[in-house]
Every structure is written in structure tokens, then in C-alpha cells.
LUMTOR-829457 format. One line per 5 residues: number of its first residue (from 1); their letters; for each residue y, z, x of C-alpha. Coordinates in Angstrom, 2 decimals. Each point is the difference from the previous one (the first is absolute). Example, Ala and Ser with C-alpha at 12.3 -4.5 7.8 and 13.67 -1.06 7.14 Angstrom:
1> as> -4.50,7.80,12.30  3.44,-0.66,1.37
//
This chain:
1> mnaqs> 2.65,14.76,12.31  -1.53,-3.31,-1.07  0.34,0.27,-3.74  -2.76,-2.11,-1.42  -0.66,2.10,-3.06
6> tagrg> -0.01,-1.62,-3.39  2.78,2.20,-1.36  2.67,-2.04,-1.68  -1.78,-3.34,0.52  -0.85,-0.84,-3.62
11> gapll> 1.10,-3.27,-1.47  1.75,1.63,-2.95  2.43,2.10,2.11  0.82,-3.05,2.11  0.68,-2.08,-3.08
16> lgaia> 2.17,2.69,-1.56  1.89,0.38,3.28  0.63,-3.74,0.19  1.27,-0.06,-3.59  2.30,2.97,0.67
21> llaal> 1.42,-1.65,3.13  0.64,-3.30,-1.81  1.67,1.86,-2.89  2.26,1.85,2.42  0.95,-3.26,1.71
26> aagld> 0.63,-1.74,-3.32  2.56,2.68,-0.87  2.19,-1.29,2.84  -0.26,-3.73,-0.69  3.51,-0.22,-1.44
31> rpihi> 1.73,2.43,2.37  3.26,-1.51,1.24  0.57,-0.84,3.65  0.60,3.42,1.53  1.08,1.82,3.19
36> dddvy> -0.86,-2.18,3.04  -1.96,-2.64,-1.94  3.05,-2.23,0.34  0.05,0.22,3.81  -3.39,-1.69,0.21
41> lwsar> 1.10,-2.62,-2.52  2.84,-0.91,2.41  -2.60,-1.13,2.52  -2.06,-1.70,-2.71  3.04,-2.08,-1.01
46> rilad> 0.60,-0.85,3.64  -3.63,-1.05,0.40  0.20,-2.25,-3.04  3.04,-1.69,1.57  -1.37,-0.13,3.56
51> padpl> -3.58,1.27,0.49  0.35,-0.11,3.79  3.04,2.30,0.07  -0.82,3.08,-2.16  2.63,2.28,1.55
56> ggegt> 2.82,-2.48,0.53  3.34,-0.12,-1.75  2.50,2.75,-0.78  0.51,2.58,-2.68  2.04,3.02,-1.05
61> figer> -1.67,3.41,-0.18  1.89,3.21,-0.94  3.22,-1.87,0.68  -0.99,-1.20,3.47  -0.18,-3.74,0.64
66> gplyh> -2.55,-1.07,2.58  -3.16,-1.97,0.79  -2.78,0.41,-2.53  -2.54,1.21,2.55  2.13,3.04,0.76
71> fiqhp> -0.36,1.32,-3.56  -3.75,-0.54,-0.29  -2.22,2.54,1.74  -3.36,-1.63,-0.66  -1.68,-3.25,1.05
76> pllsy> 0.04,-2.74,-2.64  -3.71,-0.37,-0.91  0.44,1.60,-3.43  3.06,-2.17,-0.65  -2.17,-3.09,0.58
81> fqaav> -2.33,1.36,-2.67  2.96,0.51,-2.34  1.29,-3.50,0.73  -3.37,-1.46,-0.98  0.00,1.96,-3.27
86> ialag> 3.58,-1.07,-0.77  -0.84,-3.65,0.68  -3.10,0.13,-2.25  1.84,1.89,-2.77  3.01,-2.30,0.09
91> gerer> 2.50,2.73,0.83  0.48,3.70,0.73  -1.86,1.22,-3.06  -0.55,3.76,0.07  -3.25,-0.09,-1.95
96> alhla> -1.55,-2.67,2.23  0.94,1.91,3.15  -1.34,3.31,-1.33  -3.23,-1.63,-1.16  -0.53,-1.59,3.43
101> ywlfp> 0.53,3.41,1.61  -2.97,1.44,-1.91  -2.04,-1.32,2.91  1.25,2.83,2.20  -0.57,3.20,-2.03
106> igaav> -3.40,-1.34,-1.05  -0.80,-0.79,3.64  1.18,3.46,1.05  -2.28,1.60,-2.62  -3.04,-1.98,1.19
111> alhdl> 0.60,0.78,3.68  0.71,3.67,-0.70  -3.20,0.35,-2.03  -1.95,-1.54,2.89  1.50,2.51,2.43
116> arrft> -0.58,2.90,-2.37  -3.70,-0.92,-0.31  -0.29,0.38,3.75  1.83,3.31,0.34  -0.56,1.91,-3.27
121> slpla> -2.63,0.52,-2.69  2.62,-0.60,-2.72  1.31,-3.52,0.69  1.27,-0.72,-3.52  1.73,3.35,-0.29
126> atalv> 1.61,-0.43,3.43  1.24,-3.46,-1.00  1.34,1.32,-3.30  1.84,2.85,1.75  1.96,-2.55,2.04
131> lstpa> 0.55,-2.69,-2.64  1.22,2.49,-2.59  2.88,1.28,2.12  3.64,-0.81,-0.81  0.43,-1.50,3.46
136> flvms> -2.75,-2.57,-0.58  0.58,-0.74,-3.68  3.75,-0.53,0.30  -0.25,-2.18,3.11  -2.77,-2.09,-1.59
141> hglmt> 2.65,-1.24,-2.44  2.29,-1.24,2.79  0.31,-3.08,2.19  0.53,1.80,3.30  -2.38,0.16,2.95
146> dvpfl> -1.37,3.50,-0.53  -3.07,-0.62,-2.19  -0.86,-3.35,1.65  0.18,1.76,3.37  -2.14,2.87,-1.29
151> alwla> -2.63,-2.43,-1.31  -0.23,-1.85,3.32  0.08,3.25,1.99  -2.88,1.50,-2.02  -1.96,-3.26,0.15
156> avaag> 0.35,-0.07,3.80  -1.10,3.63,0.32  -2.96,-0.46,-2.37  -1.14,-3.10,1.89  0.49,1.70,3.38
161> vratd> -2.09,2.99,-1.07  -2.73,-2.29,-1.34  0.04,-2.05,3.21  -0.36,3.11,2.16  -2.71,1.60,-2.13
166> ggaag> -2.04,-3.17,-0.56  1.05,-2.38,2.75  0.44,-2.95,-2.37  2.00,-2.88,1.50  1.41,-0.91,-3.43
171> arlac> 1.46,3.48,-0.42  1.63,-0.21,3.44  1.59,-3.34,-0.84  1.22,1.36,-3.34  1.48,3.02,1.74
176> gafaa> 1.91,-2.19,2.44  1.24,-2.31,-2.77  1.21,2.83,-2.24  1.68,1.74,2.92  1.87,-3.18,0.92
181> latfv> 1.10,-0.58,-3.58  1.17,3.61,-0.32  2.10,-0.35,3.15  1.79,-3.01,-1.48  0.72,1.88,-3.22
186> qyrgl> 1.40,3.05,1.80  0.42,0.39,3.74  -1.66,3.43,-0.28  -3.26,-1.92,-0.17  0.02,0.11,3.80
191> llapl> -1.13,3.62,-0.31  -3.31,-1.18,-1.44  -1.54,-1.17,3.28  0.18,3.34,1.89  -0.86,1.99,-3.14
196> llayp> -3.04,-2.15,-0.77  -1.21,0.16,3.59  0.05,3.79,-0.28  -2.94,-0.17,-2.42  -2.62,-1.49,2.36
201> wlrgr> 1.41,2.10,2.85  -0.44,3.23,-1.99  -3.52,-1.00,-1.01  -1.02,-1.04,3.50  -0.40,-3.68,-0.85
206> plrpl> 1.06,-2.99,2.15  3.66,-0.97,-0.41  -0.33,-3.60,1.14  -1.25,-1.65,-3.24  2.79,1.43,-2.14
211> laall> 2.56,-0.49,2.76  -0.83,-3.71,0.14  0.49,-0.29,-3.77  3.36,1.79,0.14  1.36,-1.82,3.06
216> ptpll> 1.54,-2.94,-1.95  2.38,2.38,-1.80  2.13,1.00,3.03  -0.18,-3.58,1.32  1.30,-1.41,-3.30
221> faaws> 2.65,2.71,-0.08  1.16,-0.93,3.50  0.11,-3.69,-0.97  2.05,0.81,-3.11  2.41,2.14,2.02
226> lwtwr> 0.46,-2.80,2.53  0.52,-2.59,-2.74  2.67,2.08,-1.75  1.70,0.63,3.34  0.16,-3.72,0.68
231> tlgva> 1.12,-1.01,-3.51  2.16,2.96,-1.06  1.19,1.28,3.36  -1.71,3.39,-0.51  -3.57,1.24,-0.22
236> hplda> -0.12,0.88,-3.68  -2.36,3.02,0.33  2.49,1.63,2.39  3.08,-0.92,-2.00  -1.56,1.21,-3.28
241> gswip> 0.11,3.62,1.09  2.91,-0.09,2.43  2.45,1.59,-2.44  -2.18,3.03,-0.91  1.37,3.17,1.65
246> ldgrr> -2.44,2.42,1.64  2.28,3.05,0.06  -1.61,3.38,-0.57  1.81,0.91,-3.21  -1.02,-3.23,-1.72
251> lafda> -3.62,0.47,1.07  -0.03,3.60,-1.24  1.57,-0.97,-3.33  -2.53,-2.79,-0.52  -2.91,2.25,0.99
256> vayva> 1.08,2.57,-2.61  0.30,-2.76,-2.60  -3.47,-1.35,0.78  -1.57,3.43,-0.52  1.67,0.26,-3.42
261> llggt> -1.09,-3.56,-0.85  -3.57,0.81,1.03  0.05,2.92,-2.42  1.55,-1.91,-2.89  -1.18,-3.59,0.02
266> tvlgp> -3.57,0.08,1.29  -2.91,2.03,-1.35  1.21,2.39,-2.70  2.23,2.42,1.91  -1.38,3.41,-1.06
271> lwllv> -3.53,-1.24,0.74  0.78,0.26,3.70  0.53,3.75,-0.33  -3.43,0.38,-1.61  -1.60,-2.33,2.52
276> arrlg> 1.39,1.90,2.96  -1.33,3.26,-1.46  -3.47,-1.46,-0.56  -0.07,-1.37,3.52  0.46,3.49,1.33
281> agarg> 3.67,0.03,0.93  0.75,3.69,0.34  3.02,2.14,-0.66  1.48,-0.98,3.36  -0.05,-3.68,-0.95
286> fglva> 1.60,0.59,-3.37  2.57,2.24,1.66  0.87,-2.90,2.28  0.39,-2.31,-3.00  2.29,2.53,-1.71
291> altav> 2.10,0.44,3.14  0.39,-3.74,0.58  0.91,-0.48,-3.66  2.68,2.69,0.16  1.52,-1.41,3.20
296> atlaw> 0.00,-3.60,-1.29  1.53,1.03,-3.33  2.78,2.04,1.59  0.73,-2.59,2.70  0.03,-3.23,-2.04
301> tgeyt> 0.94,0.77,-3.62  3.30,1.83,0.32  1.81,-2.17,-2.56  -2.86,-0.18,-2.49  0.03,1.84,-3.32
306> paqrv> -2.32,3.04,-0.29  -2.46,-2.02,-2.10  -0.02,-2.81,2.57  -0.61,2.47,2.81  -2.94,1.52,-1.85
311> afaaf> -1.44,-3.48,-0.64  0.39,-0.92,3.67  -1.69,3.24,1.11  -2.94,-0.74,-2.32  -0.40,-3.56,1.29
316> facga> 0.35,1.07,3.62  -2.50,2.87,-0.36  -2.59,-2.35,-1.50  0.56,-2.51,2.80  -0.28,2.69,2.66
321> aalls> -3.22,1.18,-1.67  -1.32,-3.58,0.20  0.58,0.01,3.74  -1.61,3.44,0.22  -3.04,-1.35,-1.83
326> laaar> -0.43,-2.67,2.68  -0.22,2.68,2.67  -2.26,2.24,-2.09  -2.39,-2.82,-0.94  -1.42,-0.26,3.52
331> rgldr> -1.31,3.55,0.25  -3.72,0.42,0.65  -0.80,-3.64,0.71  -3.06,-1.24,1.80  0.54,-2.46,2.81
336> eagrd> -0.54,-3.24,-1.95  2.11,1.06,-2.97  2.69,1.16,2.39  0.23,-3.46,1.54  0.40,-1.62,-3.39
341> dafll> 2.65,2.51,-1.00  1.86,-0.53,3.27  0.16,-3.73,-0.75  1.19,0.55,-3.58  2.63,2.46,1.20
346> lmavv> 1.29,-2.56,2.49  0.26,-2.53,-2.82  2.01,2.51,-2.05  2.26,1.55,2.63  1.00,-2.99,2.15
351> plvsq> 1.46,-2.05,-2.91  1.85,3.10,-1.27  1.57,0.63,3.40  0.90,-3.67,0.40  1.75,0.06,-3.38
356> valnl> 2.14,3.00,0.95  1.02,-1.69,3.25  0.45,-3.62,-1.07  1.26,0.09,-3.59  3.69,0.57,-0.59
361> fasar> -0.70,1.89,-3.24  -3.01,1.91,-1.29  -1.59,-1.51,-3.10  -3.14,0.50,-2.08  -1.21,-3.51,0.77
366> sllva> -0.16,0.82,3.72  -2.75,2.55,-0.69  -2.40,-2.60,-1.38  -1.80,-0.91,3.23  -0.69,3.63,0.91
371> lpfvv> -0.90,1.18,-3.50  -3.59,-1.34,-0.26  -0.96,1.75,3.21  1.67,3.26,-1.03  -2.14,-0.08,-3.15
376> lvtlr> -3.20,-0.89,1.90  0.42,2.82,2.52  0.74,2.49,-2.76  -2.97,-1.06,-2.15  -2.33,0.20,2.99
381> glerr> 1.16,3.55,0.65  -0.56,0.97,-3.62  -3.47,-1.58,-0.04  -1.10,2.47,2.66  1.16,2.97,-2.10
386> qpapg> -0.55,-0.91,-3.66  -3.04,-1.25,-1.96  0.20,-3.73,-0.71  0.03,0.17,-3.84  2.88,2.47,-0.06
391> larda> 1.94,-1.95,2.61  -0.48,-3.27,-1.88  1.30,1.61,-3.20  3.02,1.47,1.78  0.78,-3.30,1.76
396> wlaag> -0.05,-1.97,-3.26  2.16,2.61,-1.75  2.48,-0.18,2.88  0.02,-3.81,-0.15  0.60,0.08,-3.75
401> atlll> 2.85,2.49,0.27  1.55,-1.95,2.85  -0.23,-3.21,-2.01  2.02,1.58,-2.81  2.69,0.92,2.51
406> aaava> -0.18,-3.48,1.54  0.41,-1.63,-3.42  3.14,2.06,-0.64  1.48,-0.86,3.40  -0.90,-3.69,-0.46
411> aadyr> 1.73,0.03,-3.41  3.10,1.56,1.57  -0.05,-2.61,2.74  -0.39,-2.81,-2.57  3.02,1.29,-1.95
416> faqaq> 2.03,0.23,3.19  -0.85,-3.61,0.86  0.98,-1.05,-3.51  3.33,1.83,0.38  0.83,-2.04,3.10
421> reval> -0.62,-3.21,-1.93  1.94,1.28,-3.02  3.08,0.68,2.14  -0.06,-3.62,1.17  -0.32,-1.28,-3.57
426> qaaal> 2.94,2.10,-1.17  2.08,-1.04,3.02  -0.72,-3.66,-0.71  1.70,0.37,-3.39  3.31,1.03,1.61
431> rprgg> 2.64,-2.70,0.50  2.28,0.39,3.02  3.56,-1.30,-0.02  -0.70,-1.78,3.28  -2.86,-2.26,0.90
436> grwft> -2.02,2.23,2.33  -2.78,2.41,-0.97  -1.28,2.33,2.69  -2.28,3.00,0.45  -1.09,2.41,2.67
441> gewgf> -3.43,1.63,-0.17  -3.60,-0.81,0.77  -3.52,0.14,-1.48  -0.77,-1.46,-3.43  3.66,0.45,-0.90
446> rhyme> 0.87,-2.63,2.60  -2.73,-2.34,-1.21  1.26,-0.06,-3.58  3.69,-0.05,0.94  -0.62,-3.14,2.04
451> ragfr> -1.93,-1.50,-2.92  3.05,0.71,-2.16  2.23,-1.97,2.39  1.56,2.87,1.97  0.38,-0.21,3.77
456> plaad> -0.68,2.80,2.52  3.21,1.53,1.33  0.64,0.46,3.70  1.37,3.44,0.86  3.22,-1.50,1.39
461> gsgia> 0.69,-1.73,-3.32  0.08,-3.52,1.42  0.26,-2.66,-2.70  1.45,2.36,-2.63  2.98,-1.26,-2.04
466> pgdli> 2.27,1.77,-2.52  -1.57,0.09,-3.45  -3.58,-0.08,1.31  -2.59,2.39,-1.43  -1.99,2.44,2.16
471> vipev> -2.95,2.03,-1.30  -1.03,3.13,1.94  -3.11,2.02,-0.98  -0.66,3.63,0.84  -3.57,0.11,1.30
476> pcpap> -1.15,-3.26,1.67  1.81,0.26,3.34  3.51,-1.38,-0.67  1.94,-0.81,3.15  3.15,1.96,0.87
481> ladel> 3.05,-2.16,-0.63  2.94,-0.62,2.31  2.91,2.33,-0.81  2.34,-2.91,-0.69  -2.41,-1.48,-2.56
486> aarlr> -0.80,3.37,-1.61  3.73,0.62,-0.55  0.27,-3.21,-2.04  -2.80,0.77,-2.46  0.74,0.79,-3.65
491> laadi> -2.71,1.29,-2.31  -1.01,-2.61,-2.58  -3.18,1.45,-1.52  -2.65,2.68,0.33  -3.51,-1.38,-0.19
496> aprtr> -3.01,2.21,-0.74  -3.42,-0.85,-1.45  -0.44,1.17,-3.54  -3.49,1.40,0.59  -0.58,3.32,1.71
501> fplkv> -3.20,1.53,1.29  -0.23,3.70,0.92  -2.07,-0.54,3.14  1.98,-1.49,2.90  -1.46,-1.58,3.13
506> msfea> 3.28,-1.01,1.68  3.14,1.97,-0.75  2.69,1.65,2.10  0.75,2.38,-2.85  -3.64,0.98,-0.53
511> ragfy> -0.69,0.05,3.79  -2.95,-2.31,-0.64  -1.06,-2.28,2.85  -3.37,-1.58,-0.75  0.96,-3.03,2.11
516> snfhg> 2.48,1.65,2.36  0.84,3.57,0.97  3.58,-1.24,0.42  0.28,0.52,-3.76  -1.73,3.38,0.00
521> llpfa> -2.95,2.02,1.23  -1.77,0.17,-3.37  -2.61,-2.70,-0.63  1.09,0.01,-3.65  1.96,2.34,-2.25
526> lsdap> 0.83,0.75,-3.62  3.65,-0.72,-0.68  2.31,-1.28,-2.72  1.89,-2.12,2.55  0.31,-3.70,-0.92
531> lerar> -2.60,-2.29,1.49  2.84,-2.00,1.57  3.76,-0.19,-0.12  2.19,-2.87,1.06  3.69,-0.72,-0.17
536> aytvg> 1.69,-3.37,-0.27  3.41,-0.47,1.62  2.56,-2.74,0.02  1.77,-0.72,3.27  3.76,0.37,-0.03
541> asprp> 2.44,-1.95,2.10  1.40,3.22,1.48  -1.12,3.63,0.41  -0.14,1.94,-3.26  2.76,2.55,-0.68
546> sgdpw> -0.56,3.55,1.19  -2.12,1.93,-2.49  -1.31,-3.13,-1.73  -3.78,0.49,-0.43  -2.49,-2.55,1.27
//
């Protein structure tokens, strides 16, 4: 389906869409450093000190001391970008970094709209359905690789499709350049070459022109691997994933989590149930969704409260319906439309499968690369079964409803980031009897604790002296302490942010795991649990008496 209709092409809708996107980005300008933002800033600091050695040096991560490259899973291209921004801004200024990152969500929107014009008759609505999701909106406020990678991935796909359809040399060169850049933002960019070559193959076009444009990417990747092997002693792409287990239980747990995330943090969850029905999914399909939901709920939520189990079942059912809609969308296709749908399905399914296999934890941000193609396939299926005016109305209503949900989740995420910073500020006001101030924990908590003069604690307690202060948070991955050190801790203060927000994105108590299913299988949850808790301890010279609380 070569969608060249004029639907959704007016200047006014484009202008309103651009204003809405800029307003959404502006809401995150002052968000504190959060989750893994700080990991990329490690490399940026290293680059500012030695631009030729971006992964050198050592660090401590979750209590483990080791070479910096071992704790960083991605190549350093984005950290070079951060280093440039930091140098121009005169320091690690949150607002300057967030403003510079506007380049990526705006670029993603432009590339997605270009793709949607090729594959649907509702390009603006398709773009809005993706940009209004919690997964996109929340990650657009961060400094991690996910939205930059999405922007480059979509730009490469859009250019590759244009090059195949029109044969333009400029589009081929752009495709190759964007694919290379994506690969040096995340190593998953290597998947682009075979996926992009599937498009001309499915359409019966020559592979050689696009293959020549994409060839520099694997060559540059091989050169980078060789360089890191010679300078670091390991090929960084291999070392980056060497510690991720591939056991069956972990893969099953992550797969279940991704289905729930798909239902809760993408297009408005209940919409998928309606979509699957309109695409002709029969009683057998919905019976399969119900059965999978029941099995997943019984198998993976044994310790959840009844309300949490119901919430998980709802999220999982919507995610399973989304997958069902992908299968149902392809019914009754002609040959040309079937080829296009086969390509879009490859672009949706392969990244999803790679995330299950290669990510240690399931997270909403890992759905971003697949999400645009899930939406495109689904819209194409609906276009064959529903009049265009009614479909356009429904798509815009769905985008608006999803945006309301996304705004709530983004607000919850913003409050959670603020809580991490607030803990550090309160901890900085404490005065230990000794001279040392330590912490264990990661994410934005680590960033602001280091700003406050605290040092990361190794799990074995090396460097600790009697009278030192140790701050341990609840949520951001504190390291387990050596038994000998734990026995010497005496509780000095409880630290908790004064602000609470009923919607939680990361909470063991609420079972919310927007960024990691390690914390829970719910993408988000309503709970009165504190946004964060931390405890400050002083270190005694000897083990505390029996029964003495920490």
C-alpha cells in the first residue's frame, strides 16, 4: 500500500503536532539525572579527560570494582555527544543536556512520519499513536541511548525504503550513514543491515545498491572490535553482553514481562482488544489470549496482592491482544500489500525477540524500536476493514487518551527522579563522627550522592573506617554488603522524600517495573508506598550487640 493520499497532510495539523511535541519535551527540561543516564556520563567524563580512551579507567558498579568498559554495554558515540554538550555548557548542566537531546525525539518524529506516509494513509495519526505512548514520552526526557537509537534506526529504515522505491543515490548514502551511527549508539544496530535488505528482496528489487551502502557498517564494527581488543584486552561488543544469562527461566520471565509492558506502556492498552476484534480475531484467538493470561498470572504473580494480580492480568491481556492483532492484520492481503506487511512485521518482531534474548531485564524502553512497526502493521490492517474517516477519528481519540496516560506516567517518573536527588540532599546534611561518607546504589541516586561528596562503596567494605557514614537506598540497586561490615552498622537516620505521588513506576512494594521487571511485572501501579527510602548508618568498631537494630 503506497499511501499517497492527502489525509493528514495539512499544514495546520503538522504545526499543532510540532507544538505538542515541543511542549512535551519542555516538561522534562529540568528532570534530574535518572536511571542509567549516569552510566553514559561516566564515559563522557572519561572522554573529556582523554578523548582517545573513552572506555578506559576503572569504576565501581553495584559494589563490584572493575574496568569501566565492563560496566558499559553500549559503544561510546552518544557519550562523545554528551561530552561536547558538557564542554559547551561549562559543566554537567541537566537543562543543557536535555535541550541538546531534543534533536533525537524530533528526528524520530520526522523519520516516523516519512515512513508512515509510505505505508499508511494516516501518517500524522500513526506518528501521534507512537509519540503519545508512555514508553516514548518518558524516555524522551532521559539521557540514555533509547530515543537516539530509535531516531537513527527510523531514519535508516526510511532512507532505505526511499532508496529501494526510488533508486536515489542520496537516499542510499543516508541509509548507510544512519545505520552506521545507530550501530555506534547501540550494538543492536547491526540488525539493521539484514532487516533493510529484506525490503528489496521481498519486493523483487536488486540488493546490490543497498548492500553497498550498508557495507561500511560491519566493516567499521569489525575495526572498532579490533581496536578495543588491542587497547582494552577484550573486544568490547563481546564483553558487553558476556554476563547476561540465557537460561530458560530468565527468558520466560522476561518474555512475560514484555507482553505486560506492551499492553501497558505503548498504545492505550484496552485499544488492543478493540483493534483485535475489528481485525477479525475470532473467539478462538480471544480464548488463546485468556488462556495465556491465566497461565502467566498464576505462574508469575504468586506473591502479589489480589489487586496487583488483577492489574497484571489486565496489562498482560492487552499485550497479548496486541500480538494477536499483528497476526490478524495480515488476513486477506493482496500480493504487494503482503510483501510490505511482511517487511513491517520483521521490523517489529526481530527487535522484540532480540530484546528478550539480550537484555538482562525487561523494560518499557526496550519496546521503542519495535513499537512504530507494530502500530504501522495494525493501522494497515484496520485500513482494509474500516472507512478512512472513522478510522482517523478513532486513531486520534486513541492517541489523545494514550497521551493522558503518558503524561501521568511521565509525572510519576519525574517525581521518582526528584526523590533520588532529594535523598542525596538530605544525606549531605548528615555529619558522620568519622571522616568517610559512603553510599551503595546506582542511577540518579549515585549521580547526586557523588555530587554531594559521597564515595561508592565496594561490597567487601574496603576503605571503611569506624565512625564513617554509609547511606543505603531501597530501590536503585544497592550492593549486598559483606557480613562482617553489615554486623558493624548502626542506624543513624531514616531518609525519605517528603513528596509522595500515587502512581509508581519503580517500586518493590507496588511491583512496578517500568525500567526493570526485577522490581515487578507491572509497568506502573497505584500505591501509597514512598517514592524512595534510604537509611544512613554509622560504622562501629565491632559487631553490634545481638538484637541491636541496624
